[in-house]
VEXTI-128332 format. One line per 4 residues: number of its first residue (from 1); their letters; for each residue x, y, z of C-alpha. Coordinates in nm, 3 decimals. Layout:
# residues N
NUM = a = X Y Z ~ ...
//
This chain:
# residues 322
1 = mkvs = -3.982 -0.352 -3.007 ~ -3.751 -0.054 -2.966 ~ -3.395 -0.124 -3.081 ~ -3.100 0.098 -2.995
5 = vvic = -2.808 0.071 -3.237 ~ -2.451 0.121 -3.115 ~ -2.172 0.195 -3.364 ~ -1.819 0.213 -3.222
9 = ahte = -1.554 0.423 -3.400 ~ -1.192 0.503 -3.323 ~ -1.021 0.659 -3.626 ~ -1.090 0.941 -3.869
13 = rrwd = -0.950 0.725 -4.150 ~ -1.288 0.551 -4.150 ~ -1.493 0.870 -4.156 ~ -1.665 0.789 -4.486
17 = dlrn = -1.729 0.434 -4.367 ~ -1.881 0.564 -4.044 ~ -2.116 0.795 -4.233 ~ -2.224 0.507 -4.455
21 = avrs = -2.285 0.287 -4.151 ~ -2.501 0.553 -3.987 ~ -2.693 0.612 -4.309 ~ -2.766 0.241 -4.347
25 = vqdq = -2.921 0.236 -3.999 ~ -3.123 0.548 -4.069 ~ -3.267 0.378 -4.381 ~ -3.393 0.065 -4.200
29 = ahaa = -3.738 -0.076 -4.277 ~ -3.784 -0.110 -3.899 ~ -3.666 0.226 -3.769 ~ -3.403 0.227 -3.499
33 = heii = -3.522 0.383 -3.174 ~ -3.187 0.563 -3.150 ~ -2.840 0.552 -3.301 ~ -2.546 0.588 -3.063
37 = vvvd = -2.197 0.648 -3.202 ~ -1.929 0.576 -2.943 ~ -1.592 0.737 -3.009 ~ -1.302 0.545 -2.859
41 = hnqd = -1.054 0.796 -2.713 ~ -1.018 1.024 -3.016 ~ -1.107 1.386 -2.942 ~ -1.076 1.502 -3.304
45 = llar = -1.315 1.233 -3.424 ~ -1.549 1.306 -3.134 ~ -1.572 1.674 -3.231 ~ -1.618 1.592 -3.598
49 = arah = -1.890 1.336 -3.530 ~ -2.082 1.575 -3.304 ~ -2.059 1.849 -3.563 ~ -2.159 1.648 -3.871
53 = lrgv = -2.363 1.341 -3.778 ~ -2.728 1.447 -3.762 ~ -2.995 1.259 -3.570 ~ -2.730 1.062 -3.384
57 = mvve = -2.618 1.056 -3.021 ~ -2.239 1.082 -3.006 ~ -2.071 0.979 -2.680 ~ -1.722 0.898 -2.555
61 = nhep = -1.586 0.566 -2.441 ~ -1.523 0.630 -2.073 ~ -1.361 0.289 -2.021 ~ -1.006 0.188 -2.124
65 = pglg = -0.950 0.189 -2.502 ~ -1.090 -0.104 -2.694 ~ -1.401 -0.231 -2.862 ~ -1.536 -0.399 -2.549
69 = garn = -1.520 -0.080 -2.346 ~ -1.673 0.122 -2.629 ~ -1.963 -0.120 -2.649 ~ -2.015 -0.098 -2.275
73 = sgve = -2.025 0.282 -2.297 ~ -2.285 0.259 -2.571 ~ -2.501 0.021 -2.370 ~ -2.501 0.259 -2.075
77 = havg = -2.662 0.528 -2.292 ~ -2.906 0.298 -2.474 ~ -3.272 0.285 -2.369 ~ -3.415 0.037 -2.623
81 = dava = -3.565 -0.303 -2.546 ~ -3.271 -0.452 -2.737 ~ -2.928 -0.317 -2.830 ~ -2.776 -0.393 -3.171
85 = fldd = -2.408 -0.349 -3.257 ~ -2.268 -0.255 -3.597 ~ -1.903 -0.193 -3.687 ~ -1.812 0.149 -3.821
89 = dava = -1.687 -0.005 -4.147 ~ -2.001 -0.210 -4.212 ~ -2.328 -0.130 -4.387 ~ -2.654 -0.294 -4.278
93 = srew = -2.908 -0.433 -4.522 ~ -3.246 -0.259 -4.514 ~ -3.426 -0.549 -4.340 ~ -3.152 -0.589 -4.078
97 = lalf = -3.340 -0.462 -3.774 ~ -3.675 -0.601 -3.891 ~ -3.526 -0.951 -3.896 ~ -3.375 -0.899 -3.554
101 = vegy = -3.712 -0.795 -3.413 ~ -3.876 -1.097 -3.576 ~ -3.622 -1.320 -3.403 ~ -3.713 -1.175 -3.064
105 = sdph = -4.074 -1.291 -3.105 ~ -3.949 -1.608 -2.933 ~ -3.924 -1.516 -2.563 ~ -3.637 -1.764 -2.515
109 = vmgv = -3.417 -1.572 -2.761 ~ -3.169 -1.357 -2.569 ~ -2.972 -1.237 -2.870 ~ -2.998 -1.225 -3.250
113 = ggai = -2.718 -1.183 -3.500 ~ -2.669 -1.213 -3.872 ~ -2.427 -1.276 -4.155 ~ -2.130 -1.051 -4.231
117 = epnw = -2.036 -1.049 -4.598 ~ -1.692 -0.924 -4.704 ~ -1.671 -0.626 -4.936 ~ -1.317 -0.666 -5.067
121 = ergr = -1.161 -0.337 -5.168 ~ -0.984 -0.497 -5.467 ~ -1.172 -0.825 -5.491 ~ -1.119 -1.148 -5.302
125 = pawf = -0.765 -1.283 -5.343 ~ -0.777 -1.614 -5.527 ~ -0.576 -1.784 -5.251 ~ -0.799 -1.667 -4.962
129 = peef = -1.020 -1.956 -4.839 ~ -1.379 -1.880 -4.739 ~ -1.325 -2.106 -4.438 ~ -1.106 -1.829 -4.294
133 = dwav = -1.324 -1.525 -4.365 ~ -1.337 -1.480 -3.987 ~ -0.978 -1.353 -4.022 ~ -1.123 -1.040 -4.185
137 = gcty = -1.415 -1.017 -3.943 ~ -1.676 -1.189 -4.160 ~ -1.900 -1.493 -4.169 ~ -1.705 -1.801 -4.277
141 = rgmp = -1.782 -2.127 -4.454 ~ -1.917 -2.374 -4.202 ~ -2.163 -2.138 -4.038 ~ -2.537 -2.217 -4.067
145 = srpq = -2.714 -2.131 -4.392 ~ -3.055 -2.094 -4.223 ~ -3.176 -1.950 -3.889 ~ -3.030 -2.156 -3.608
149 = avrn = -2.927 -2.133 -3.243 ~ -2.550 -2.086 -3.206 ~ -2.295 -2.066 -2.928 ~ -2.197 -1.706 -3.001
153 = llga = -2.284 -1.418 -3.230 ~ -2.030 -1.224 -3.436 ~ -1.929 -0.881 -3.312 ~ -1.990 -0.678 -3.628
157 = nmsy = -2.353 -0.791 -3.649 ~ -2.520 -0.882 -3.321 ~ -2.788 -0.771 -3.077 ~ -2.907 -0.861 -2.726
161 = rrea = -3.210 -0.800 -2.511 ~ -3.154 -0.526 -2.258 ~ -3.221 -0.758 -1.963 ~ -2.957 -0.999 -2.096
165 = leaa = -2.697 -0.724 -2.117 ~ -2.780 -0.600 -1.769 ~ -2.776 -0.946 -1.610 ~ -2.463 -1.080 -1.779
169 = grfr = -2.261 -0.767 -1.713 ~ -2.022 -0.583 -1.936 ~ -1.795 -0.701 -2.215 ~ -1.472 -0.792 -2.040
173 = lgyg = -1.216 -0.791 -2.321 ~ -1.129 -0.493 -2.536 ~ -0.996 -0.690 -2.833 ~ -1.030 -1.045 -2.957
177 = cdet = -1.325 -1.278 -2.890 ~ -1.493 -1.042 -2.643 ~ -1.834 -1.132 -2.785 ~ -1.756 -1.505 -2.762
181 = efci = -1.674 -1.483 -2.392 ~ -1.983 -1.268 -2.332 ~ -2.213 -1.512 -2.513 ~ -2.079 -1.812 -2.319
185 = rlar = -2.130 -1.622 -1.994 ~ -2.482 -1.532 -2.100 ~ -2.564 -1.895 -2.183 ~ -2.448 -1.999 -1.838
189 = lwpr = -2.691 -1.753 -1.679 ~ -2.982 -1.857 -1.903 ~ -2.941 -2.228 -1.986 ~ -3.281 -2.228 -2.162
193 = gkll = -3.207 -1.911 -2.352 ~ -3.102 -1.903 -2.718 ~ -2.870 -1.699 -2.932 ~ -3.025 -1.696 -3.278
197 = yvpe = -2.820 -1.661 -3.594 ~ -3.027 -1.530 -3.888 ~ -2.816 -1.531 -4.207 ~ -3.061 -1.306 -4.393
201 = akvl = -2.996 -1.022 -4.145 ~ -2.688 -0.923 -4.343 ~ -2.429 -0.651 -4.315 ~ -2.158 -0.575 -4.571
205 = hrvp = -1.816 -0.536 -4.410 ~ -1.543 -0.348 -4.596 ~ -1.213 -0.533 -4.622 ~ -0.930 -0.292 -4.713
209 = dars = -0.646 -0.405 -4.933 ~ -0.409 -0.403 -4.633 ~ -0.600 -0.702 -4.490 ~ -0.584 -0.901 -4.814
213 = nlrh = -0.223 -1.016 -4.790 ~ -0.072 -1.334 -4.649 ~ 0.113 -1.156 -4.371 ~ -0.206 -1.009 -4.225
217 = fvtr = -0.376 -1.347 -4.263 ~ -0.112 -1.527 -4.057 ~ -0.089 -1.247 -3.800 ~ -0.464 -1.241 -3.751
221 = cyfe = -0.485 -1.620 -3.715 ~ -0.208 -1.616 -3.455 ~ -0.379 -1.338 -3.258 ~ -0.711 -1.519 -3.272
225 = ggsk = -0.547 -1.831 -3.134 ~ -0.421 -1.633 -2.836 ~ -0.768 -1.489 -2.787 ~ -0.913 -1.841 -2.777
229 = avvs = -0.669 -1.930 -2.500 ~ -0.791 -1.634 -2.295 ~ -1.158 -1.716 -2.358 ~ -1.097 -2.079 -2.263
233 = rlag = -0.964 -1.966 -1.927 ~ -1.243 -1.718 -1.864 ~ -1.531 -1.926 -1.997 ~ -1.414 -2.282 -1.939
237 = hgrg = -1.217 -2.508 -2.172 ~ -1.518 -2.711 -2.292 ~ -1.744 -2.426 -2.397 ~ -1.455 -2.204 -2.500
241 = lase = -1.346 -2.444 -2.776 ~ -1.654 -2.654 -2.856 ~ -1.735 -2.484 -3.188 ~ -1.368 -2.461 -3.284
245 = raya = -1.317 -2.836 -3.244 ~ -1.605 -2.916 -3.479 ~ -1.476 -2.656 -3.727 ~ -1.125 -2.804 -3.723
249 = rsvl = -1.249 -3.162 -3.752 ~ -1.495 -3.119 -4.040 ~ -1.493 -2.779 -4.211 ~ -1.118 -2.738 -4.258
253 = pagv = -1.044 -3.089 -4.392 ~ -1.334 -3.048 -4.637 ~ -1.185 -2.716 -4.747 ~ -0.846 -2.875 -4.811
257 = ragv = -1.005 -3.154 -5.014 ~ -1.206 -2.904 -5.215 ~ -0.896 -2.699 -5.293 ~ -0.705 -3.003 -5.415
261 = adlv = -1.007 -3.114 -5.618 ~ -1.021 -2.772 -5.785 ~ -0.660 -2.821 -5.891 ~ -0.709 -3.174 -6.021
265 = shrd = -1.051 -3.133 -6.186 ~ -1.041 -2.773 -6.303 ~ -0.667 -2.705 -6.324 ~ -0.725 -2.424 -6.078
269 = vagl = -0.380 -2.357 -5.931 ~ -0.540 -2.121 -5.677 ~ -0.722 -2.425 -5.536 ~ -0.392 -2.563 -5.412
273 = arag = -0.309 -2.220 -5.270 ~ -0.640 -2.217 -5.081 ~ -0.571 -2.563 -4.943 ~ -0.226 -2.450 -4.834
277 = aivl = -0.368 -2.136 -4.673 ~ -0.609 -2.349 -4.468 ~ -0.321 -2.559 -4.335 ~ -0.112 -2.246 -4.268
281 = glga = -0.401 -2.068 -4.098 ~ -0.474 -2.364 -3.874 ~ -0.107 -2.390 -3.777 ~ -0.083 -2.018 -3.701
285 = tasg = -0.401 -2.030 -3.490 ~ -0.279 -2.333 -3.295 ~ 0.058 -2.166 -3.238 ~ -0.116 -1.853 -3.111
289 = ylag = -0.327 -2.063 -2.876 ~ -0.020 -2.236 -2.734 ~ 0.167 -1.908 -2.689 ~ -0.139 -1.752 -2.524
293 = alml = -0.175 -2.048 -2.288 ~ 0.192 -2.033 -2.189 ~ 0.174 -1.658 -2.118 ~ -0.193 -1.634 -2.030
297 = heaa = -0.209 -1.314 -1.827 ~ 0.011 -1.129 -2.076 ~ -0.213 -1.245 -2.361 ~ -0.523 -1.135 -2.169
301 = trrg = -0.373 -0.795 -2.092 ~ -0.296 -0.737 -2.461 ~ -0.663 -0.803 -2.527 ~ -0.786 -0.548 -2.275
305 = wngd = -0.828 -0.764 -1.963 ~ -0.782 -0.559 -1.646 ~ -0.904 -0.806 -1.385 ~ -0.715 -1.045 -1.157
309 = rltw = -0.405 -1.218 -1.281 ~ -0.491 -1.516 -1.499 ~ -0.314 -1.851 -1.497 ~ -0.445 -2.195 -1.583
313 = grgp = -0.444 -2.302 -1.220 ~ -0.528 -1.977 -1.046 ~ -0.727 -1.661 -1.096 ~ -1.100 -1.606 -1.154
317 = rpds = -1.311 -1.917 -1.191 ~ -1.469 -1.957 -1.536 ~ -1.813 -1.856 -1.407 ~ -1.696 -1.547 -1.217
321 = rs = -1.799 -1.198 -1.324 ~ -1.606 -0.875 -1.289
//
């Protein structure tokens, strides 16, 4: 199977990260058919990438700014049987593409993704709960520990068959849960199809120190809540929140209990901090969801939506495509 790899970049501050990401794809056990770097509306970075990245196709995002549009631009240039996506601040393990290709041996598999492990710039903060690693773009506690079909893949480490990308249409949001909405739309088109999560297909995602503080944690949770409101409108309330309900009912309470137990049994004061962060994160996410629902079209616009006006009672039906 030929796999095209798309890496989206938008800032020169991640230049070293981008070079490391490209190098990790070039070193794959299963060679990529092509590597496409999409530069998101940054002419200086575009010129630098074209001048210094060898063996790579460098293209511009011709859609409005945002990760969704950049991915769409990459897909338009890709010619592989499948298209894989890697963030510009992530490094793929050597077996990454080989495991993806193995997953596609099942003809019902429409997409394959893998785990995203955080690479903390200054180490994981003691108060930061693994249940909320999604707040820094990584795999979180509660996700499967073995290959399993899932509702949606994670944006920094995912791939799709070409025919799935062409049939489902483009990513419709530029920021926030764009891959979730796409995966739900894809599942509606192929009810018998599967999205396969393979934990061993790992990438290492850099987490800068600026994302390791409580303020960023709360802000990110709030934004994610608003994104879930938008996805629920576009994809349907049931599918849009099915995984989140199970996560809130089982994973988060278990995390709180574990944090309190760490305090009681091991005198680990950080355990209480982790339990508190779980409660705070859940509250911030719920608040973001409520705010997004109350001002739905404004929330969607902030996340790159440029379609019809969205309200809960009017606008595109959940199964419509733009």
